[in-house]
N, C-alpha and C positions, 0 to 999 in steps of 0.2 A: 136750864132746860131739863126738867125732871123726866121727860120721856125720851131723852136723847139716847142713842145707842153709841157706845164708845168702843174703841179698839185699843187693847193694851199691847204695847210693843215691848217685848222683852229685849233689852239692849245689853244686859249682862247677867250672868248666872254662874254659879260655881262650875268649874271645868268638868268635874266628875258627875255632875247632876244630870239626870234624865229630864227631858221635857215633861212638864206637868200634863196629866191626862185630863180629858174633858170632865168637868165637875169637881176636880180636885181643888182644894183650897191651898192658896199660897200666900206668903208674906213678902213684902217688898217695900221699897221706898219710891215714892213718886218723884221723878226728876223734872218733870215738866208736862205741859199739856197744851193742846191747840184748841182754843175756843171755837174756831171756825169749822172744825170737823170732829170735835169731841174725842180726839185721840189722846191717849195718856202714855207717857214713857215711864217704865218701871224697871228698877234694878231689883232682881229677886234676892232674897236672903236665903241662907242655907236652911234646909228643912230640918226640923226637929223630929225626933222619934214620935210616932203617933200622929203625924200630920200627913 
């Protein structure tokens, strides 16, 4: 579904990390997704300097 709108659910992130700001790029691992609603489960990686 190329025009689908998905929801990224942050299920885990480093304890000291702040929530990402709108437009900020993040890195993570996709743990699963639901085809029926185009939702994606992501575990965030620690941010590197300059990200």
